[in-house]
C-alpha positions as a printed NumPy array, in Angstrom:
array([[ 10.641,  53.011,  23.324],
       [  9.177,  54.364,  20.146],
       [  5.816,  56.05 ,  20.875],
       [  3.461,  58.695,  19.781],
       [  3.709,  61.793,  22.017],
       [ -0.041,  62.423,  22.116],
       [ -1.867,  64.321,  24.704],
       [ -4.947,  61.97 ,  24.996],
       [ -6.667,  58.832,  23.907],
       [ -9.578,  59.301,  21.436],
       [-12.526,  56.909,  21.107],
       [-15.148,  57.139,  18.413],
       [-18.79 ,  56.418,  19.307],
       [-21.988,  56.123,  17.289],
       [-24.422,  54.593,  19.843],
       [-23.672,  50.958,  18.845],
       [-22.795,  48.26 ,  21.372],
       [-19.485,  47.911,  19.543],
       [-18.702,  51.576,  20.291],
       [-19.239,  51.   ,  23.974],
       [-16.802,  48.084,  23.875],
       [-14.39 ,  50.596,  22.365],
       [-15.084,  53.036,  25.213],
       [-14.23 ,  50.622,  27.878],
       [-11.02 ,  49.59 ,  26.052],
       [-10.114,  53.212,  25.469],
       [-10.69 ,  54.046,  29.139],
       [ -8.459,  51.286,  30.266],
       [ -5.687,  52.405,  27.82 ],
       [ -6.002,  56.062,  28.87 ],
       [ -5.884,  55.187,  32.572],
       [ -2.88 ,  52.984,  32.218],
       [ -1.03 ,  55.734,  30.345],
       [ -2.15 ,  58.562,  32.688],
       [ -3.856,  60.363,  29.81 ],
       [ -7.232,  61.877,  29.498],
       [ -9.882,  60.32 ,  27.329],
       [-11.722,  62.224,  24.61 ],
       [-15.049,  60.774,  23.361],
       [-15.997,  61.878,  19.798],
       [-19.248,  61.399,  17.825],
       [-19.515,  62.591,  14.227],
       [-22.862,  64.256,  13.666],
       [-23.673,  64.092,   9.938],
       [-27.093,  65.74 ,   9.796],
       [-25.989,  69.385,   9.442],
       [-24.424,  68.368,   6.171],
       [-27.8  ,  67.208,   4.771],
       [-29.353,  70.364,   6.209],
       [-26.97 ,  72.509,   4.234],
       [-28.183,  70.894,   0.951],
       [-31.958,  70.472,   1.808],
       [-32.589,  73.204,   4.276],
       [-33.273,  72.891,   8.038],
       [-34.557,  69.446,   9.012],
       [-37.592,  69.345,  11.378],
       [-35.883,  66.619,  13.458],
       [-32.54 ,  68.274,  13.761],
       [-32.937,  69.44 ,  17.337],
       [-34.148,  65.961,  18.438],
       [-31.254,  64.296,  16.593],
       [-28.759,  66.677,  18.136],
       [-30.2  ,  65.832,  21.609],
       [-29.799,  62.158,  20.846],
       [-26.201,  62.69 ,  19.865],
       [-25.463,  64.573,  23.023],
       [-27.166,  61.758,  25.064],
       [-25.139,  58.951,  23.427],
       [-21.906,  60.872,  24.104],
       [-23.021,  61.347,  27.683],
       [-23.672,  57.582,  27.89 ],
       [-20.159,  56.898,  26.556],
       [-18.572,  59.24 ,  29.041],
       [-20.442,  57.622,  31.971],
       [-19.327,  54.17 ,  30.736],
       [-15.708,  55.315,  30.681],
       [-16.07 ,  56.552,  34.229],
       [-17.188,  53.148,  35.306],
       [-13.716,  51.866,  34.28 ],
       [-11.858,  54.501,  36.163],
       [-13.657,  57.125,  38.252],
       [-10.655,  59.398,  38.371],
       [-10.104,  59.298,  34.602],
       [-10.36 ,  62.769,  32.996],
       [-13.065,  62.227,  30.267],
       [-14.508,  64.798,  27.782],
       [-17.093,  64.372,  25.111],
       [-17.761,  66.173,  21.864],
       [-20.413,  66.154,  19.164],
       [-18.636,  67.229,  15.955],
       [-20.295,  68.155,  12.81 ],
       [-19.184,  65.979,   9.851],
       [-18.915,  62.467,   8.555],
       [-17.079,  59.941,  10.706],
       [-13.841,  59.401,   8.781],
       [-12.79 ,  63.045,   8.433],
       [-13.915,  63.862,  11.921],
       [-11.872,  60.919,  13.523],
       [ -8.784,  61.602,  11.294],
       [ -8.665,  65.207,  12.584],
       [ -9.001,  63.955,  16.143],
       [ -5.99 ,  61.706,  15.728],
       [ -3.555,  64.639,  14.858],
       [ -2.613,  65.111,  18.571],
       [ -3.685,  61.693,  19.912],
       [ -1.598,  58.828,  21.384],
       [ -4.147,  56.314,  20.375],
       [ -7.588,  56.072,  18.578],
       [ -9.955,  53.325,  19.667],
       [-12.811,  52.111,  17.485],
       [-15.462,  49.357,  17.633],
       [-15.121,  46.896,  14.756],
       [-18.724,  47.546,  13.581],
       [-20.983,  50.591,  13.781],
       [-24.635,  51.189,  13.301],
       [-24.27 ,  51.815,   9.6  ],
       [-22.403,  48.603,   8.782],
       [-23.734,  46.128,   6.221],
       [-24.354,  42.753,   7.943],
       [-21.988,  40.854,   5.561],
       [-19.062,  43.152,   6.42 ],
       [-16.843,  41.885,   9.167],
       [-15.415,  45.314,   9.918],
       [-17.135,  48.657,   9.356],
       [-15.902,  50.969,   6.55 ],
       [-15.018,  53.703,   8.997],
       [-12.603,  51.381,  10.9  ],
       [-10.975,  50.397,   7.655],
       [-10.586,  53.953,   6.286],
       [ -9.367,  55.424,   9.628],
       [ -6.891,  52.582,  10.361],
       [ -5.277,  53.304,   6.927],
       [ -4.707,  57.015,   7.444],
       [ -4.721,  57.887,  11.146],
       [ -1.925,  59.921,  12.569],
       [ -1.621,  57.578,  15.573],
       [ -1.936,  53.897,  16.212],
       [ -5.487,  52.641,  15.939],
       [ -6.992,  49.94 ,  18.216],
       [ -9.994,  48.132,  16.688],
       [-11.932,  46.31 ,  19.416],
       [-13.908,  43.168,  18.969],
       [-16.069,  42.407,  21.997],
       [-14.935,  42.816,  25.67 ],
       [-11.166,  43.32 ,  26.367],
       [ -9.414,  40.108,  27.3  ],
       [ -7.649,  39.827,  30.614],
       [ -5.451,  36.954,  29.674],
       [ -3.4  ,  35.721,  26.626],
       [ -0.245,  37.27 ,  25.177],
       [  0.291,  40.248,  22.954],
       [  1.076,  38.969,  19.472],
       [  2.887,  41.021,  16.96 ],
       [  3.709,  40.407,  13.355],
       [  7.304,  40.977,  12.322],
       [  8.729,  41.082,   8.801],
       [ 12.035,  42.944,   9.254],
       [ 10.755,  46.159,   7.827],
       [ 11.092,  49.554,   9.535],
       [  7.381,  49.727,  10.191],
       [  7.298,  46.288,  11.836],
       [ 10.012,  47.675,  14.163],
       [  7.513,  50.421,  15.215],
       [  4.84 ,  47.753,  15.655],
       [  7.235,  45.827,  17.888],
       [  7.795,  48.93 ,  20.079],
       [  4.083,  49.429,  20.39 ],
       [  3.602,  45.719,  21.235],
       [  6.371,  45.591,  23.828],
       [  4.865,  48.651,  25.536],
       [  1.474,  47.016,  25.55 ],
       [  2.783,  43.658,  26.899],
       [  4.61 ,  45.556,  29.711],
       [  1.384,  47.505,  30.524],
       [ -0.695,  44.318,  30.565],
       [  1.986,  42.351,  32.455],
       [  1.931,  39.549,  29.943],
       [  4.003,  37.603,  27.372],
       [  4.882,  38.993,  23.964],
       [  4.736,  36.584,  21.053],
       [  6.844,  37.907,  18.043],
       [  5.597,  36.05 ,  14.921],
       [  7.575,  35.949,  11.638],
       [  5.786,  34.135,   8.814],
       [  7.631,  33.451,   5.588],
       [  7.198,  31.696,   2.245],
       [  9.439,  30.841,  -0.637],
       [  9.191,  33.775,  -3.146],
       [  6.976,  33.42 ,  -6.055],
       [  7.637,  35.328,  -9.346],
       [  4.833,  37.477, -10.728],
       [  7.124,  39.208, -13.274],
       [  7.647,  37.841, -16.755],
       [ 11.109,  36.709, -17.37 ],
       [ 12.16 ,  36.853, -13.654],
       [ 14.392,  33.863, -12.797],
       [ 14.098,  32.366,  -9.237],
       [ 16.149,  29.5  ,  -7.906],
       [ 14.704,  26.116,  -8.667],
       [ 15.843,  24.576,  -5.387],
       [ 15.867,  26.205,  -1.871],
       [ 17.9  ,  24.883,   1.089],
       [ 14.989,  25.029,   3.606],
       [ 17.166,  24.609,   6.593],
       [ 19.352,  27.558,   5.606],
       [ 16.357,  29.556,   4.66 ],
       [ 14.574,  28.913,   8.041],
       [ 17.875,  29.804,   9.834],
       [ 18.079,  33.08 ,   7.895],
       [ 14.455,  33.903,   8.79 ],
       [ 15.103,  33.119,  12.486],
       [ 18.02 ,  35.559,  12.469],
       [ 15.769,  38.268,  10.952],
       [ 13.282,  37.766,  13.831],
       [ 15.953,  37.621,  16.573],
       [ 17.656,  40.788,  15.392],
       [ 14.338,  42.68 ,  15.181],
       [ 13.39 ,  41.659,  18.772],
       [ 16.855,  41.991,  20.449],
       [ 16.922,  45.689,  20.968],
       [ 13.354,  45.82 ,  22.317],
       [ 14.037,  43.025,  24.759],
       [ 16.803,  45.058,  26.176],
       [ 14.517,  47.95 ,  26.693],
       [ 11.784,  45.791,  28.194],
       [ 13.684,  43.129,  30.142],
       [ 10.562,  42.45 ,  32.305],
       [  8.52 ,  41.256,  29.233],
       [  8.768,  37.513,  28.552],
       [  9.228,  36.912,  24.797],
       [  8.429,  33.972,  22.63 ],
       [  9.817,  34.084,  19.057],
       [  7.84 ,  32.074,  16.454],
       [  9.101,  31.595,  12.896],
       [  6.346,  29.922,  10.872],
       [  6.397,  28.845,   7.19 ],
       [  3.053,  30.071,   5.863],
       [  1.035,  33.057,   4.631],
       [  1.568,  35.903,   7.099],
       [ -2.072,  36.965,   7.307],
       [ -3.28 ,  33.385,   7.913],
       [ -0.647,  32.782,  10.572],
       [ -1.43 ,  36.001,  12.418],
       [ -5.167,  35.35 ,  12.321],
       [ -4.604,  31.864,  13.806],
       [ -2.332,  33.401,  16.583],
       [ -5.02 ,  36.104,  17.363],
       [ -7.408,  33.479,  18.66 ],
       [ -5.476,  33.079,  21.89 ],
       [ -4.255,  36.731,  22.121],
       [ -5.576,  39.598,  24.198],
       [ -4.142,  41.927,  21.607],
       [ -2.622,  41.454,  18.065],
       [ -0.466,  44.134,  16.549],
       [  0.507,  44.751,  12.885],
       [  2.104,  47.356,  10.915],
       [ -0.117,  49.123,   8.326],
       [  2.436,  48.306,   5.572],
       [  5.078,  45.67 ,   5.395],
       [  7.619,  44.39 ,   2.884],
       [  4.924,  43.035,   0.598],
       [  2.703,  46.102,   0.525],
       [  1.635,  47.558,  -2.76 ],
       [  2.313,  51.112,  -3.229],
       [ -1.322,  51.967,  -4.126],
       [ -2.774,  50.401,  -0.979],
       [ -3.274,  52.485,   2.151],
       [ -3.261,  49.268,   4.195],
       [ -0.929,  46.389,   3.167],
       [ -2.621,  43.243,   2.151],
       [ -1.645,  41.413,   5.434],
       [ -2.855,  44.196,   7.729],
       [ -6.082,  44.555,   5.65 ],
       [ -6.759,  40.815,   5.882],
       [ -5.973,  40.545,   9.602],
       [ -8.18 ,  43.599,  10.293],
       [-11.134,  41.776,   8.793],
       [-10.563,  38.337,  10.325],
       [ -8.684,  38.698,  13.62 ],
       [-10.265,  36.77 ,  16.438],
       [ -9.829,  39.604,  18.977],
       [ -8.692,  43.222,  19.466],
       [ -6.221,  44.436,  16.782],
       [ -3.794,  47.411,  16.859],
       [ -2.65 ,  48.846,  13.563],
       [  0.544,  50.891,  13.614],
       [  1.46 ,  53.249,  10.887],
       [  4.66 ,  55.087,  10.544],
       [  4.489,  58.184,  12.77 ],
       [  6.369,  61.316,  11.768],
       [  5.769,  62.586,  15.285],
       [  7.052,  59.506,  17.047],
       [ 10.163,  59.585,  19.325],
       [ 12.577,  57.107,  20.867],
       [ 13.201,  57.008,  24.633]])
């Protein structure tokens, strides 16, 4: 399979309930892959102290940071007593700290909201920024991990969606569940002045072509994971909307960070960005990994 050859699973914590959900999910993933778990907390106060001088509460805040990491480590041990778990309080703001932690990681796990999130935001800014730039797949957890439902993956025929498929097949095999490969498509719309598109489309022929695209993308992975039952769904509609609907019954939804329709200036493609904010359950975002390999 295509996988990141990381040495451990990383989970970011900030003392929120969402972060503890991420700890439990991260511990499950690490135990299943026989990898150690590393709990990381970004401690931002030293940056303020550099500008303003030593803060009188710095020692107490450092103690609180150590305690929340210890709490997270203990929570991970409840999932698997034999799991090797380490914790670290790292000076710096969350996004840079977590991005550095992903350089040698197999997976980064985050809660969808942190303590600093605005109430109107569906996903915290750290999760958005890290998902767009991490050097490994990122699992964004919403609530408790689900024990039932399929793994859903979005497929658009791009090279990145092939990597997302590989990740999804591996997860479906690990979870002993069905994989639902979803390919959503729409008749092209021109946004360029002077571009001429056909006035009439043969919908039956177009649908057949989209079905071939999906079947070809899935075929190789099905051969590598013959134990994973696969359902292929070709749906006419907006890809983000279709995947959000599918996520309601899934124990995990997987998307590539960019797809065919991604704009060059966006770190996350429009589909992955929308699904990140509105998915009904845990979401894994897979970026192209220079350090990936094929087994």
